[in-house]
TIRO-2110 file (N, C-alpha, C; in Angstrom, 1 decimal):
// TIRO-2110
-4.0, 8.3, -2.1, N, 1, A
-2.5, 8.3, -1.8, CA, 1, A
-1.9, 7.0, -2.1, C, 1, A
-2.6, 5.9, -1.7, N, 2, A
-2.0, 4.6, -1.9, CA, 2, A
-1.7, 4.3, -3.3, C, 2, A
-2.6, 4.8, -4.2, N, 3, A
-2.3, 4.5, -5.7, CA, 3, A
-1.1, 5.2, -6.2, C, 3, A
-0.7, 6.3, -5.6, N, 4, A
0.5, 7.0, -6.1, CA, 4, A
1.7, 6.8, -5.3, C, 4, A
1.6, 6.8, -4.0, N, 5, A
2.8, 6.7, -3.1, CA, 5, A
2.8, 5.4, -2.3, C, 5, A
1.8, 4.6, -2.3, N, 6, A
1.7, 3.4, -1.5, CA, 6, A
1.5, 3.7, 0.0, C, 6, A
1.1, 4.9, 0.3, N, 7, A
0.9, 5.3, 1.7, CA, 7, A
-0.6, 5.6, 1.9, C, 7, A
-1.0, 5.4, 3.2, N, 8, A
-2.4, 5.8, 3.6, CA, 8, A
-2.3, 6.8, 4.6, C, 8, A
-3.0, 7.9, 4.4, N, 9, A
-3.1, 9.0, 5.3, CA, 9, A
-4.4, 8.9, 6.0, C, 9, A
-4.4, 8.9, 7.3, N, 10, A
-5.6, 8.7, 8.1, CA, 10, A
-6.1, 10.0, 8.7, C, 10, A
-5.2, 11.0, 9.0, N, 11, A
-5.6, 12.2, 9.6, CA, 11, A
-5.0, 13.4, 8.9, C, 11, A
-5.5, 14.6, 9.3, N, 12, A
-5.0, 15.8, 8.7, CA, 12, A
-3.5, 16.0, 9.1, C, 12, A
-3.1, 15.5, 10.3, N, 13, A
-1.7, 15.6, 10.7, CA, 13, A
-0.9, 14.7, 9.8, C, 13, A
-1.4, 13.5, 9.5, N, 14, A
-0.6, 12.7, 8.5, CA, 14, A
-0.4, 13.4, 7.2, C, 14, A
-1.5, 14.0, 6.7, N, 15, A
-1.4, 14.8, 5.4, CA, 15, A
-0.4, 15.9, 5.5, C, 15, A
-0.4, 16.7, 6.6, N, 16, A
0.5, 17.8, 6.8, CA, 16, A
1.9, 17.3, 6.8, C, 16, A
2.2, 16.2, 7.5, N, 17, A
3.6, 15.6, 7.6, CA, 17, A
4.0, 15.2, 6.2, C, 17, A
3.1, 14.5, 5.5, N, 18, A
3.5, 14.0, 4.2, CA, 18, A
3.8, 15.1, 3.2, C, 18, A
3.0, 16.2, 3.2, N, 19, A
3.3, 17.3, 2.2, CA, 19, A
4.5, 18.1, 2.7, C, 19, A
4.7, 18.3, 4.0, N, 20, A
6.0, 18.9, 4.4, CA, 20, A
7.2, 18.2, 4.0, C, 20, A
7.1, 16.8, 4.1, N, 21, A
8.3, 16.0, 3.6, CA, 21, A
8.4, 16.2, 2.1, C, 21, A
7.3, 16.1, 1.3, N, 22, A
7.4, 16.3, -0.1, CA, 22, A
8.0, 17.6, -0.5, C, 22, A
7.5, 18.7, 0.1, N, 23, A
8.0, 20.0, -0.2, CA, 23, A
9.5, 20.2, 0.1, C, 23, A
10.0, 19.6, 1.2, N, 24, A
11.4, 19.7, 1.5, CA, 24, A
12.2, 19.1, 0.4, C, 24, A
11.7, 18.0, -0.3, N, 25, A
12.5, 17.4, -1.3, CA, 25, A
12.1, 17.9, -2.7, C, 25, A
11.2, 18.8, -2.8, N, 26, A
10.7, 19.3, -4.1, CA, 26, A
11.7, 19.9, -5.0, C, 26, A
12.8, 20.5, -4.5, N, 27, A
13.8, 21.1, -5.3, CA, 27, A
14.5, 20.1, -6.1, C, 27, A
14.5, 18.8, -5.7, N, 28, A
15.2, 17.8, -6.4, CA, 28, A
14.3, 16.7, -7.0, C, 28, A
13.1, 17.0, -7.2, N, 29, A
12.1, 16.1, -7.7, CA, 29, A
12.1, 16.1, -9.2, C, 29, A
11.9, 15.0, -9.8, N, 30, A
11.8, 14.8, -11.2, CA, 30, A
10.5, 15.3, -11.7, C, 30, A
10.4, 15.8, -12.9, N, 31, A
9.1, 16.4, -13.4, CA, 31, A
8.0, 15.4, -13.4, C, 31, A
8.3, 14.1, -13.6, N, 32, A
7.2, 13.1, -13.5, CA, 32, A
6.6, 12.9, -12.1, C, 32, A
7.3, 13.4, -11.1, N, 33, A
6.8, 13.4, -9.7, CA, 33, A
5.6, 14.4, -9.5, C, 33, A
5.6, 15.5, -10.3, N, 34, A
4.6, 16.5, -10.1, CA, 34, A
3.2, 16.0, -10.1, C, 34, A
2.8, 15.2, -11.1, N, 35, A
1.4, 14.7, -11.0, CA, 35, A
1.1, 13.9, -9.8, C, 35, A
2.1, 13.2, -9.2, N, 36, A
1.8, 12.4, -8.0, CA, 36, A
1.4, 13.3, -6.9, C, 36, A
2.2, 14.4, -6.7, N, 37, A
1.9, 15.4, -5.7, CA, 37, A
0.5, 16.0, -5.9, C, 37, A
0.2, 16.4, -7.1, N, 38, A
-1.1, 17.0, -7.4, CA, 38, A
-2.2, 16.1, -7.1, C, 38, A
-2.2, 14.8, -7.6, N, 39, A
-3.2, 13.9, -7.3, CA, 39, A
-3.3, 13.4, -5.9, C, 39, A
-2.2, 13.4, -5.2, N, 40, A
-2.2, 13.1, -3.7, CA, 40, A
-2.9, 14.3, -3.0, C, 40, A
-2.7, 15.5, -3.4, N, 41, A
-3.3, 16.6, -2.8, CA, 41, A
-4.8, 16.5, -3.0, C, 41, A
-5.2, 16.1, -4.3, N, 42, A
-6.6, 15.9, -4.6, CA, 42, A
-7.2, 14.8, -3.7, C, 42, A
-6.5, 13.8, -3.4, N, 43, A
-6.9, 12.7, -2.6, CA, 43, A
-7.2, 13.2, -1.2, C, 43, A
-6.4, 14.1, -0.6, N, 44, A
-6.6, 14.6, 0.7, CA, 44, A
-7.8, 15.5, 0.7, C, 44, A
-8.0, 16.3, -0.4, N, 45, A
-9.2, 17.2, -0.5, CA, 45, A
-10.4, 16.3, -0.5, C, 45, A
-10.4, 15.3, -1.3, N, 46, A
-11.6, 14.4, -1.4, CA, 46, A
-11.9, 13.7, 0.0, C, 46, A
-10.8, 13.4, 0.7, N, 47, A
-11.0, 12.8, 2.1, CA, 47, A
-11.7, 13.8, 3.0, C, 47, A
-11.2, 15.0, 3.0, N, 48, A
-11.8, 16.1, 3.8, CA, 48, A
-13.2, 16.4, 3.4, C, 48, A
-13.5, 16.4, 2.1, N, 49, A
-14.8, 16.7, 1.6, CA, 49, A
-15.8, 15.6, 2.1, C, 49, A
-15.3, 14.3, 2.0, N, 50, A
-16.1, 13.2, 2.4, CA, 50, A
-16.6, 13.3, 3.9, C, 50, A
-15.7, 13.9, 4.7, N, 51, A
-16.0, 14.1, 6.1, CA, 51, A
-16.9, 15.3, 6.4, C, 51, A
-16.7, 16.4, 5.6, N, 52, A
-17.3, 17.7, 6.1, CA, 52, A
-18.2, 18.3, 5.1, C, 52, A
-18.3, 17.9, 3.8, N, 53, A
-19.1, 18.6, 2.8, CA, 53, A
-20.4, 17.8, 2.6, C, 53, A
-21.4, 18.6, 2.1, N, 54, A
-22.7, 17.9, 1.7, CA, 54, A
-22.4, 16.9, 0.6, C, 54, A
-23.3, 16.0, 0.4, N, 55, A
-23.2, 14.9, -0.6, CA, 55, A
-23.1, 15.5, -2.0, C, 55, A
-23.7, 16.6, -2.3, N, 56, A
-23.7, 17.1, -3.6, CA, 56, A
-22.2, 17.5, -4.1, C, 56, A
-21.3, 17.6, -3.2, N, 57, A
-19.9, 18.0, -3.5, CA, 57, A
-19.0, 16.8, -3.6, C, 57, A
-19.5, 15.6, -3.4, N, 58, A
-18.7, 14.4, -3.3, CA, 58, A
-18.5, 13.7, -4.7, C, 58, A
-17.6, 12.9, -4.8, N, 59, A
-17.3, 12.1, -6.0, CA, 59, A
-18.5, 11.2, -6.3, C, 59, A
-19.0, 11.1, -7.5, N, 60, A
-20.1, 10.2, -7.9, CA, 60, A
-19.5, 9.0, -8.6, C, 60, A
-19.3, 7.9, -7.9, N, 61, A
-18.8, 6.7, -8.6, CA, 61, A
-19.7, 6.2, -9.7, C, 61, A
-19.1, 5.4, -10.6, N, 62, A
-20.0, 4.8, -11.7, CA, 62, A
-20.2, 5.6, -12.9, C, 62, A
-19.4, 6.7, -13.1, N, 63, A
-19.6, 7.6, -14.2, CA, 63, A
-18.9, 7.0, -15.5, C, 63, A
-18.1, 6.0, -15.4, N, 64, A
-17.4, 5.4, -16.5, CA, 64, A
-18.3, 4.7, -17.4, C, 64, A
-18.4, 5.1, -18.7, N, 65, A
-19.3, 4.4, -19.6, CA, 65, A
-19.1, 2.9, -19.7, C, 65, A
-20.1, 2.1, -19.7, N, 66, A
-19.9, 0.7, -19.9, CA, 66, A
-19.3, 0.4, -21.2, C, 66, A
-18.4, -0.5, -21.3, N, 67, A
-17.8, -0.9, -22.5, CA, 67, A
-16.8, 0.1, -23.1, C, 67, A
-16.5, 1.1, -22.3, N, 68, A
-15.5, 2.1, -22.8, CA, 68, A
-14.1, 1.4, -23.0, C, 68, A
-13.5, 1.8, -24.1, N, 69, A
-12.2, 1.3, -24.4, CA, 69, A
-11.0, 2.2, -23.9, C, 69, A
-11.4, 3.5, -23.7, N, 70, A
-10.4, 4.5, -23.2, CA, 70, A
-11.2, 5.5, -22.4, C, 70, A
-10.5, 6.2, -21.5, N, 71, A
-11.1, 7.2, -20.7, CA, 71, A
-11.1, 8.5, -21.4, C, 71, A
-12.2, 9.1, -21.5, N, 72, A
-12.4, 10.4, -22.1, CA, 72, A
-13.0, 11.3, -21.0, C, 72, A
-12.4, 12.5, -20.8, N, 73, A
-12.8, 13.4, -19.8, CA, 73, A
-13.2, 14.8, -20.4, C, 73, A
-14.3, 15.3, -20.0, N, 74, A
-14.7, 16.7, -20.3, CA, 74, A
-14.7, 17.4, -19.0, C, 74, A
-13.8, 18.4, -18.8, N, 75, A
-13.7, 19.2, -17.6, CA, 75, A
-14.3, 20.6, -17.8, C, 75, A
-15.4, 20.8, -17.2, N, 76, A
-16.1, 22.2, -17.3, CA, 76, A
-16.2, 22.7, -18.8, C, 76, A
-16.6, 21.8, -19.6, N, 77, A
-16.9, 22.2, -21.0, CA, 77, A
-18.4, 22.5, -21.2, C, 77, A
-18.6, 23.3, -22.2, N, 78, A
-20.0, 23.7, -22.5, CA, 78, A
-20.7, 22.6, -23.3, C, 78, A
-19.9, 21.9, -24.1, N, 79, A
-20.5, 20.8, -25.0, CA, 79, A
-20.0, 19.5, -24.5, C, 79, A
-20.7, 18.8, -23.7, N, 80, A
-20.4, 17.5, -23.2, CA, 80, A
-20.5, 16.4, -24.2, C, 80, A
-19.4, 15.6, -24.4, N, 81, A
-19.5, 14.5, -25.3, CA, 81, A
-20.1, 13.3, -24.6, C, 81, A
-20.9, 12.6, -25.3, N, 82, A
-21.7, 11.5, -24.8, CA, 82, A
-20.8, 10.4, -24.2, C, 82, A
-19.7, 10.1, -24.8, N, 83, A
-18.8, 9.0, -24.3, CA, 83, A
-17.8, 9.5, -23.2, C, 83, A
-17.9, 10.7, -22.8, N, 84, A
-17.0, 11.3, -21.8, CA, 84, A
-17.6, 11.3, -20.4, C, 84, A
-16.6, 11.2, -19.5, N, 85, A
-17.0, 11.4, -18.1, CA, 85, A
-16.9, 12.9, -17.9, C, 85, A
-17.9, 13.5, -17.3, N, 86, A
-17.9, 15.0, -17.1, CA, 86, A
-17.6, 15.4, -15.7, C, 86, A
-16.7, 16.4, -15.5, N, 87, A
-16.4, 17.0, -14.2, CA, 87, A
-16.8, 18.5, -14.3, C, 87, A
-17.6, 18.9, -13.5, N, 88, A
-18.0, 20.3, -13.5, CA, 88, A
-19.5, 20.4, -12.9, C, 88, A
-20.0, 21.6, -13.1, N, 89, A
-21.4, 21.8, -12.7, CA, 89, A
-22.3, 21.0, -13.6, C, 89, A
-23.2, 20.3, -13.1, N, 90, A
-24.1, 19.4, -13.9, CA, 90, A
-25.2, 20.1, -14.6, C, 90, A
-25.0, 20.6, -15.8, N, 91, A
-26.0, 21.3, -16.5, CA, 91, A
-27.0, 20.2, -17.1, C, 91, A
-28.0, 20.7, -17.8, N, 92, A
-29.0, 19.8, -18.3, CA, 92, A
-28.5, 18.9, -19.5, C, 92, A
-27.4, 19.3, -20.1, N, 93, A
-26.9, 18.6, -21.2, CA, 93, A
-26.0, 17.4, -20.8, C, 93, A
-25.7, 17.4, -19.5, N, 94, A
-24.8, 16.3, -18.9, CA, 94, A
-25.7, 15.2, -18.4, C, 94, A
-25.4, 14.0, -18.9, N, 95, A
-26.1, 12.8, -18.4, CA, 95, A
-25.6, 12.5, -17.0, C, 95, A
-26.6, 12.4, -16.1, N, 96, A
-26.2, 12.1, -14.7, CA, 96, A
-25.4, 10.9, -14.5, C, 96, A
-25.5, 9.9, -15.4, N, 97, A
-24.7, 8.7, -15.2, CA, 97, A
-23.3, 8.9, -15.8, C, 97, A
-23.0, 10.0, -16.4, N, 98, A
-21.6, 10.3, -16.8, CA, 98, A
-20.9, 11.4, -16.0, C, 98, A
-21.6, 11.9, -15.0, N, 99, A
-21.1, 13.0, -14.2, CA, 99, A
-20.4, 12.4, -13.0, C, 99, A
-19.1, 12.8, -12.8, N, 100, A
-18.3, 12.3, -11.7, CA, 100, A
-18.2, 13.3, -10.5, C, 100, A
-18.5, 14.5, -10.7, N, 101, A
-18.5, 15.5, -9.6, CA, 101, A
-18.2, 16.9, -10.1, C, 101, A
-18.3, 17.8, -9.2, N, 102, A
-18.2, 19.2, -9.5, CA, 102, A
-16.8, 19.8, -9.7, C, 102, A
-15.8, 19.2, -9.0, N, 103, A
-14.5, 19.8, -9.0, CA, 103, A
-13.4, 18.7, -9.4, C, 103, A
-12.3, 19.2, -9.9, N, 104, A
-11.3, 18.3, -10.5, CA, 104, A
-10.6, 17.4, -9.5, C, 104, A
-10.8, 17.7, -8.2, N, 105, A
-10.2, 16.8, -7.2, CA, 105, A
-10.8, 15.4, -7.2, C, 105, A
-12.0, 15.2, -7.8, N, 106, A
-12.6, 13.9, -7.9, CA, 106, A
-11.7, 12.9, -8.8, C, 106, A
-10.8, 13.5, -9.5, N, 107, A
-9.9, 12.6, -10.3, CA, 107, A
-9.1, 11.6, -9.3, C, 107, A
-8.9, 12.1, -8.1, N, 108, A
-8.2, 11.2, -7.1, CA, 108, A
-9.0, 9.9, -6.8, C, 108, A
-10.3, 10.0, -7.1, N, 109, A
-11.2, 8.8, -6.9, CA, 109, A
-11.5, 8.1, -8.2, C, 109, A
-11.7, 8.9, -9.3, N, 110, A
-12.0, 8.4, -10.6, CA, 110, A
-10.9, 7.6, -11.2, C, 110, A
-9.7, 8.0, -11.1, N, 111, A
-8.6, 7.3, -11.8, CA, 111, A
-8.4, 5.9, -11.1, C, 111, A
-8.4, 5.8, -9.8, N, 112, A
-8.3, 4.4, -9.2, CA, 112, A
-9.5, 3.5, -9.6, C, 112, A
-10.7, 4.2, -9.8, N, 113, A
-11.9, 3.4, -10.2, CA, 113, A
-11.6, 2.9, -11.6, C, 113, A
-11.0, 3.7, -12.5, N, 114, A
-10.7, 3.2, -13.8, CA, 114, A
-9.7, 2.0, -13.8, C, 114, A
-8.8, 2.0, -12.9, N, 115, A
-7.9, 0.8, -12.7, CA, 115, A
-8.8, -0.4, -12.3, C, 115, A
-9.6, -0.2, -11.3, N, 116, A
-10.5, -1.3, -10.8, CA, 116, A
-11.3, -1.9, -11.9, C, 116, A
-11.9, -1.1, -12.8, N, 117, A
-12.7, -1.7, -13.9, CA, 117, A
-11.9, -2.1, -15.1, C, 117, A
-10.6, -2.0, -15.1, N, 118, A
-9.7, -2.4, -16.2, CA, 118, A
-9.6, -1.4, -17.3, C, 118, A
-10.0, -0.2, -17.1, N, 119, A
-9.8, 0.8, -18.2, CA, 119, A
-8.4, 1.4, -18.2, C, 119, A
-7.8, 1.4, -17.0, N, 120, A
-6.4, 1.9, -16.9, CA, 120, A
-5.6, 0.8, -16.2, C, 120, A
-4.3, 0.6, -16.5, N, 121, A
-3.5, -0.3, -15.8, CA, 121, A
-2.9, 0.3, -14.6, C, 121, A
-2.6, 1.6, -14.6, N, 122, A
-1.9, 2.3, -13.5, CA, 122, A
-2.4, 3.8, -13.5, C, 122, A
-2.7, 4.3, -12.4, N, 123, A
-3.1, 5.7, -12.3, CA, 123, A
-2.0, 6.7, -12.7, C, 123, A
-0.8, 6.2, -12.8, N, 124, A
0.4, 7.1, -13.1, CA, 124, A
0.7, 7.1, -14.6, C, 124, A
0.1, 6.2, -15.4, N, 125, A
0.3, 6.0, -16.8, CA, 125, A
-1.0, 6.3, -17.5, C, 125, A
-1.2, 7.5, -18.1, N, 126, A
-2.4, 7.9, -18.7, CA, 126, A
-2.4, 8.0, -20.2, C, 126, A
-1.5, 7.3, -20.8, N, 127, A
-1.5, 7.3, -22.3, CA, 127, A
-2.8, 6.8, -22.8, C, 127, A
-3.4, 7.4, -23.8, N, 128, A
-4.7, 7.0, -24.3, CA, 128, A
-5.9, 7.7, -23.7, C, 128, A
-5.6, 8.4, -22.6, N, 129, A
-6.7, 9.2, -22.0, CA, 129, A
-6.8, 10.5, -22.7, C, 129, A
-8.0, 10.9, -23.1, N, 130, A
-8.3, 12.1, -23.8, CA, 130, A
-9.0, 13.1, -22.9, C, 130, A
-8.6, 14.3, -22.8, N, 131, A
-9.1, 15.3, -21.9, CA, 131, A
-9.4, 16.6, -22.6, C, 131, A
-10.5, 17.2, -22.4, N, 132, A
-10.8, 18.6, -22.8, CA, 132, A
-11.1, 19.4, -21.6, C, 132, A
-10.5, 20.6, -21.5, N, 133, A
-10.7, 21.5, -20.4, CA, 133, A
-11.4, 22.7, -21.0, C, 133, A
-12.6, 23.0, -20.5, N, 134, A
-13.4, 24.1, -21.1, CA, 134, A
-13.3, 25.4, -20.4, C, 134, A
-13.2, 25.4, -19.1, N, 135, A
-13.1, 26.6, -18.3, CA, 135, A
-11.8, 26.8, -17.7, C, 135, A
-11.2, 28.0, -17.9, N, 136, A
-9.9, 28.2, -17.3, CA, 136, A
-10.0, 28.6, -15.8, C, 136, A
-9.4, 27.8, -15.0, N, 137, A
-9.2, 28.2, -13.6, CA, 137, A
-7.8, 27.7, -13.3, C, 137, A
-7.2, 28.3, -12.3, N, 138, A
-5.8, 27.8, -11.9, CA, 138, A
-5.8, 26.4, -11.6, C, 138, A
-6.8, 25.9, -10.9, N, 139, A
-6.9, 24.5, -10.5, CA, 139, A
-7.0, 23.6, -11.8, C, 139, A
-7.8, 24.0, -12.8, N, 140, A
-7.9, 23.3, -14.0, CA, 140, A
-6.6, 23.3, -14.8, C, 140, A
-5.8, 24.4, -14.7, N, 141, A
-4.5, 24.5, -15.4, CA, 141, A
-3.6, 23.5, -14.7, C, 141, A
-3.5, 23.4, -13.4, N, 142, A
-2.6, 22.5, -12.7, CA, 142, A
-3.0, 21.1, -13.0, C, 142, A
-4.3, 20.8, -13.1, N, 143, A
-4.9, 19.5, -13.4, CA, 143, A
-4.5, 19.1, -14.8, C, 143, A
-4.6, 20.0, -15.7, N, 144, A
-4.2, 19.7, -17.1, CA, 144, A
-2.8, 19.4, -17.2, C, 144, A
-1.9, 20.1, -16.5, N, 145, A
-0.5, 19.9, -16.5, CA, 145, A
-0.2, 18.5, -15.9, C, 145, A
-0.8, 18.2, -14.8, N, 146, A
-0.6, 16.9, -14.2, CA, 146, A
-1.0, 15.7, -15.1, C, 146, A
-2.2, 15.9, -15.7, N, 147, A
-2.7, 14.9, -16.6, CA, 147, A
-1.7, 14.7, -17.8, C, 147, A
-1.3, 15.8, -18.4, N, 148, A
-0.4, 15.8, -19.6, CA, 148, A
0.9, 15.2, -19.2, C, 148, A
1.5, 15.5, -18.0, N, 149, A
2.7, 14.9, -17.6, CA, 149, A
2.6, 13.4, -17.3, C, 149, A
1.4, 13.0, -17.1, N, 150, A
1.1, 11.5, -16.9, CA, 150, A
0.9, 10.8, -18.2, C, 150, A
0.9, 11.5, -19.3, N, 151, A
0.7, 10.9, -20.6, CA, 151, A
-0.6, 11.1, -21.3, C, 151, A
-1.6, 11.8, -20.6, N, 152, A
-2.9, 12.1, -21.3, CA, 152, A
-2.8, 13.1, -22.4, C, 152, A
-3.6, 13.0, -23.3, N, 153, A
-3.8, 14.1, -24.4, CA, 153, A
-4.7, 15.1, -23.9, C, 153, A
-4.2, 16.3, -23.6, N, 154, A
-5.0, 17.4, -23.0, CA, 154, A
-5.2, 18.5, -24.0, C, 154, A
-6.5, 18.9, -24.2, N, 155, A
-6.8, 20.0, -25.1, CA, 155, A
-7.5, 21.1, -24.4, C, 155, A
-7.1, 22.3, -24.5, N, 156, A
-7.8, 23.4, -23.9, CA, 156, A
-8.8, 23.9, -24.9, C, 156, A
-10.0, 23.9, -24.4, N, 157, A
-11.2, 24.4, -25.2, CA, 157, A
-11.8, 25.6, -24.4, C, 157, A
-11.0, 26.6, -24.1, N, 158, A
-11.4, 27.6, -23.2, CA, 158, A
-12.6, 28.4, -23.8, C, 158, A
-13.6, 28.6, -23.0, N, 159, A
-14.8, 29.4, -23.4, CA, 159, A
-14.6, 30.8, -23.0, C, 159, A
END
């Protein structure tokens, strides 16, 4: 949340109040605000997962390749690229050190980590980020839209 809105939500009540406020003003929101809402929802999901889910469902930090010049993401693709951070079920073809987690909500943790290591300047400006989405789900569609609206190059490679 802090990366997108400058706010910190500590409780579920804080999150509920925040999203109620955002939905009330949603009819007059600019299109570029949509990714902020999506990624903030992901941040809330990740916070709840951290409290209640088993470790296997949590974000796996450190998946960014050393020396990477740009962020490359493979989301639920069958053919994982070696230089890409992978999000999805970790099959045998996925290097464990390039795997960020099972679900796209981990982007709420991955994008700020990319800023921390100098791969991105701002989580809201994703020009130069390359994304392939392999499996169609509604959540992946929303994610692809949010990434594209933030400047990422998104390609659907639906299996």
